[in-house]
N, C-alpha and C positions, 0 to 999 in steps of 0.2 A: 416488779419488773425484772426482766431478764435481758440485760444489755440494752435497756431503753425500749424493749418490746413488752407489751402487756398482753400475754397470750389469752387471758380470759376476758379482756376488755375489747370494746370496739366491734363486736360481732353484730351483724344485721340478721335478724330472723324474720322469716315469712312463713306463715302457716296458712294452708288453704284447706277448708273443710267443705265437702259436698254432701248433700243429702237429697234423695229423691224418693217419693212415694212409689212403692212397688206396683200398686194397682191391683188388678185381679185378672185371673185367667179362667177360661171356660174349660172345665174338665170333661163334662159330658152334656150332650143334648139329647133329650128323649125324642126319638124319631116320630112318635105319634102326636105328642102334645107340643113339642118344640120347647118344653121347659128346660132351662139350662141350670146346671149345677156348677157354681163358680167357687173359686178359692182365692184367698188373698195371696199376693206374692210378697216375699220378704223385701222390706225397704232397702235401699242402697245408701251406703254412707262410706266416705273415704276421707282420710286426712293425709296431706303431704306436707313436708317440712323442707325448707331451704335455709341454710345458714352460710353467711359469707363474711370473711374477714379480709380487710385490705391492709397491706403493709407498705409503708413508704420506704423505698430503697434508693437513696440518693435522688436521682432525677427520674426514677421509674416507680411504678406501683406493681406490687405482686398481690394477686388476689387468690385466696384459698377458699374453696366452697365445698359444701356437702349437701346433697339432695337426697332425701329419703322419701320414696313414694310408698304409699300405703303404710304409714308410720306405725300403726297399731296391728299390722299384719292381719287384717280382717279377711276371712275367707268368704268368697262369693261363688256359689256353684254355677257352673255353665253346663246345662244339660245338652247343648249342642256338641260338646266334646265326648258324649257318651255313645257307646255302641247301642244298637236297637234293644238288645236284651238288657243291658245295663240301665237304659232309660226306662224300660217297662218295669223292671224290678224296683227301681227307685220310686216310680209313680205308685206302684202297688203297695210299697212299704209305708207310704205316708198315710196318716189318719186324719181325714177331713171331717168338717162339721156335718156334712150331709150324709155321712156314712153311719151305719148302725152297729150295735154290739161292740165287739172288741176292736173293730175298725174305726169307731167313732173317736174323733179327737179334734184338736185345734191347730194342726200343722198348717204351715203355709208352703206354697211352692217356693223352693229354694232353701228350705230348712234342711240341715244335714247333720246336726250335732246331737242327735239322740241315738241311743243304743240300737233301737229297732229299725232305724232308717238305713236302707241298703243302698250305698253308693258304689258298690262293687269293690273289687280288690285293687284295681289300678286307678287311683284317684288323681294322678298327676295332671292329666289333660282336662279335668273337670273343674279345677279351681282357678279362677281368673285373678290376675293382679297380685302376684306375690310381692312381698316387701322387696324393694331394691334400694341399694345404697350406692350413690354415684359421687365420686370425688372429682373435683376439678381444680385446676391450677392455671392461672392466666397471668400474663405479663404485659403491662401497658408500657410501651416504649415512647 
């Protein structure tokens, strides 16, 4: 204890985890047969953390909090933030199961972390939900 205060004790923690199946997307439809070539979309997951400590100060309470959104700093690509040429280059660089030869692979729509995948040189607007750390302080009178 430090002056009757236990800095490491009395914290309340709350973690929230979300997961969603990415589903699938249609990449091409044959105009003659109507046959569709589909690919899987990367699943979504995210973890947020909130920690709060309450201090009794005479007749008042002081509450210190920290919130961390996207705790593990998971990147999720947002193709809507791409220019048309960046989008086309990204799409062409992926290797899908329905492709043949060197283009054949198991990529999913939303993959970005392989050397051959072209996300362009300006990546800032295409990644959603960067980690954020928010500190809060409140006084209850």
